[in-house]
C-alpha positions in Angstrom: -42.5 -26.9 -9.2 -46.0 -28.2 -8.2 -44.6 -31.7 -7.9 -41.9 -30.5 -5.6 -44.4 -28.6 -3.4 -46.6 -31.7 -3.1 -43.8 -34.0 -2.4 -41.4 -31.8 -0.4 -41.2 -34.1 2.6 -40.2 -37.1 0.6 -37.7 -35.1 -1.5 -36.0 -33.6 1.6 -35.9 -36.9 3.5 -33.6 -38.4 0.9 -30.0 -38.4 2.2 -28.6 -37.4 -1.2 -31.1 -34.6 -1.7 -30.3 -33.3 1.8 -26.7 -33.0 0.9 -27.6 -31.2 -2.3 -29.9 -28.8 -0.6 -27.3 -28.0 2.1 -24.7 -27.3 -0.6 -27.0 -25.3 -2.8 -28.5 -23.1 -0.1 -25.5 -20.8 0.3 -25.2 -20.5 -3.5 -28.8 -19.6 -3.9 -28.7 -17.2 -1.0 -25.7 -15.3 -2.6 -27.6 -15.3 -6.0 -30.7 -13.8 -4.3 -28.5 -11.1 -2.6 -26.7 -10.2 -5.8 -30.0 -10.0 -7.8 -31.7 -7.9 -5.1 -28.8 -5.5 -4.5 -28.3 -5.0 -8.3 -32.0 -4.1 -8.7 -31.8 -1.7 -5.8 -28.7 0.2 -7.1 -30.2 0.3 -10.7 -33.2 2.1 -9.1 -30.8 4.5 -7.2 -29.0 5.2 -10.4 -32.2 6.0 -12.2 -33.2 8.3 -9.2 -30.0 10.2 -9.6 -31.1 11.5 -13.0 -34.9 11.5 -12.7 -35.6 12.6 -9.1 -32.4 14.4 -8.1 -32.4 13.1 -4.5 -30.1 10.1 -4.7 -27.5 11.2 -2.1 -29.8 10.6 0.8 -30.8 7.1 -0.4 -27.1 6.2 -1.2 -26.0 7.2 2.3 -28.8 5.1 3.9 -28.0 2.1 1.7 -24.3 2.3 2.2 -24.6 2.7 5.9 -26.9 -0.4 6.0 -24.4 -2.5 4.1 -21.5 -1.3 6.2 -23.4 -2.3 9.4 -24.0 -5.8 8.2 -21.0 -8.0 8.8 -22.1 -10.6 6.2 -21.6 -7.9 3.5 -18.0 -7.2 4.5 -16.5 -9.0 1.5 -19.6 -8.9 -0.6 -19.1 -6.9 -3.8 -21.8 -6.5 -6.5 -20.6 -6.5 -10.1 -22.6 -4.0 -12.0 -20.4 -3.9 -15.2 -23.2 -5.7 -17.0 -25.4 -2.6 -16.9 -22.9 0.2 -17.7 -23.4 2.5 -20.7 -20.5 3.3 -23.0 -19.6 7.0 -23.3 -20.5 8.9 -26.4 -18.4 11.8 -27.8 -21.0 14.6 -28.1 -21.7 14.8 -24.4 -19.3 16.4 -21.8 -17.6 13.8 -19.6 -17.1 14.2 -15.9 -14.6 12.0 -14.1 -15.5 10.7 -10.6 -12.7 9.3 -8.6 -14.1 7.5 -5.6 -13.3 5.2 -2.7 -15.6 2.3 -1.9 -18.6 4.6 -1.5 -18.8 4.5 -5.3 -18.4 0.8 -5.8 -22.0 0.2 -6.6 -22.1 2.6 -9.5 -21.3 1.4 -13.0 -18.0 2.6 -14.7 -20.0 4.7 -17.1 -23.3 6.6 -16.8 -25.0 8.7 -19.4 -27.6 11.4 -18.7 -29.3 13.8 -21.1 -26.7 16.6 -20.7 -23.6 14.8 -19.5 -21.9 11.5 -18.9 -19.9 10.2 -16.0 -16.7 8.1 -16.0 -16.6 6.5 -12.5 -13.5 4.8 -11.1 -14.0 3.4 -7.6 -11.1 2.0 -5.6 -11.8 0.4 -2.2 -9.4 1.7 0.4 -8.5 4.9 -1.6 -7.1 7.8 0.4 -5.9 11.3 -0.4 -2.4 10.0 0.3 -1.1 6.6 1.1 2.8 6.6 1.3 2.8 2.8 1.6 0.4 1.8 -1.2 0.6 4.1 -4.1 -2.2 2.4 -5.9 -4.5 3.6 -3.1 -3.2 7.2 -3.1 -5.0 10.0 -5.0 -1.8 12.0 -4.8 0.0 9.3 -6.9 -2.9 8.2 -9.1 -3.5 11.6 -10.7 0.1 11.3 -12.1 -0.5 7.9 -13.6 -0.8 7.6 -17.3 -4.4 6.1 -17.3 -5.8 8.8 -15.0 -4.0 11.6 -16.7 -5.5 10.6 -20.1 -9.0 10.8 -18.6 -8.4 14.1 -16.8 -6.9 15.7 -20.0 -10.2 15.3 -21.9 -12.9 15.5 -19.1 -15.0 18.6 -18.5 -14.6 18.3 -14.7 -13.4 16.0 -11.9 -15.2 15.0 -8.8 -13.3 13.6 -5.8 -15.5 11.3 -3.6 -12.6 10.5 -1.2 -11.7 11.2 2.4 -13.3 8.6 4.7 -10.2 6.3 4.7 -7.9 9.3 5.2 -9.8 10.8 8.1 -9.2 7.7 10.2 -5.4 7.9 9.8 -4.6 11.6 9.5 -5.7 14.8 11.2 -7.9 17.2 9.2 -5.2 19.8 9.1 -2.7 17.3 7.7 -5.1 16.2 5.0 -6.2 19.7 3.9 -2.8 21.5 4.2 -0.5 18.8 2.9 -2.7 16.9 0.4 -5.8 18.6 -0.8 -4.2 21.9 -1.5 -1.3 20.2 -3.3 -3.7 18.1 -5.5 -6.0 20.9 -6.5 -3.1 23.2 -7.3 -1.4 20.4 -9.3 -4.5 19.9 -11.4 -4.9 23.6 -12.1 -1.4 24.0 -13.2 -1.4 20.9 -15.4 -4.8 21.1 -17.1 -5.6 24.6 -18.4 -9.1 23.6 -19.3 -10.1 22.9 -15.7 -9.9 26.6 -14.6 -13.5 27.2 -13.4 -14.8 26.7 -9.9 -17.1 23.9 -10.9 -14.4 22.0 -12.8 -13.1 20.5 -9.6 -15.5 19.3 -7.0 -14.7 17.6 -3.6 -17.3 15.8 -1.5 -17.6 16.3 2.2 -16.9 13.2 4.3 -19.8 10.9 5.3 -20.3 10.3 9.0 -18.1 7.3 10.1 -18.1 5.4 13.4 -15.2 3.0 12.5 -12.5 4.1 15.0 -8.8 3.6 14.4 -5.5 3.5 16.3 -5.2 7.3 16.0 -8.8 8.1 16.8 -9.8 5.6 19.5 -13.3 6.9 20.1 -16.2 7.8 17.9 -16.2 11.3 19.5 -12.6 11.9 18.5 -13.3 10.6 15.0 -16.4 12.7 14.6 -14.6 15.8 15.7 -11.9 15.2 13.1 -14.5 14.7 10.4 -16.3 17.9 11.3 -13.0 19.8 11.4 -12.1 18.4 7.9 -15.4 19.4 6.4 -15.1 22.9 7.9 -11.6 23.4 6.6 -12.7 22.1 3.2 -15.3 24.8 3.0 -12.8 27.4 4.2 -10.3 26.8 1.4 -12.8 26.1 -1.4 -13.1 29.8 -2.3 -9.4 30.4 -2.1 -8.5 27.4 -4.2 -11.6 27.9 -6.4 -13.3 24.5 -6.2 -16.8 23.3 -5.5 -18.0 21.5 -2.4 -20.5 18.6 -2.8 -22.2 18.3 0.6 -23.8 14.9 1.4 -26.5 15.3 4.1 
């Protein structure tokens, strides 16, 4: 390293080395980004159990990544740091859209463990792509096997749906159907805290149906309000992200 520092000009001036440096720069840059983001999210994961204030940091970090165009197709693989579930702790199943993509598939705390399945593009209902539809996934063999043994289920879904459907359509046609279906199928999930649904994060990515940020924000607010309104009737818990 010292030799390279003392002879940097001579090294870089070589035509062959110039080509190598140009080719290696993007690879090194990606490695640095991966390493840095992995460390950041490891710290956030630790905060979730130690300091209990992770939602605020997750929102800030997720918004920052969404705003940076060079991160659009940049996915961090955290499978290397996941923890395997153990049988003597209750398992909670988290079904999430891309907001949960930085969490490992398993996480263990002192009193519980999480099984996390994150699917980019996941919606409450997608008639055209069933693999991106919660309504269809909860009837799949793999998901049913998890729900049948878990102590509770958390839905971290909605952002993709709210850009394509009105709040009323989502709540009345989908959320009510899904929660009632789970209650009728799994007798052990009969308490209010056994099913939890997260409110929708603020989103400024407009769509063909909601052409302005004001229209989209209004739909999001309407969704969150309706979610609260039916939570007592359908006996599920709301997780509110600030």
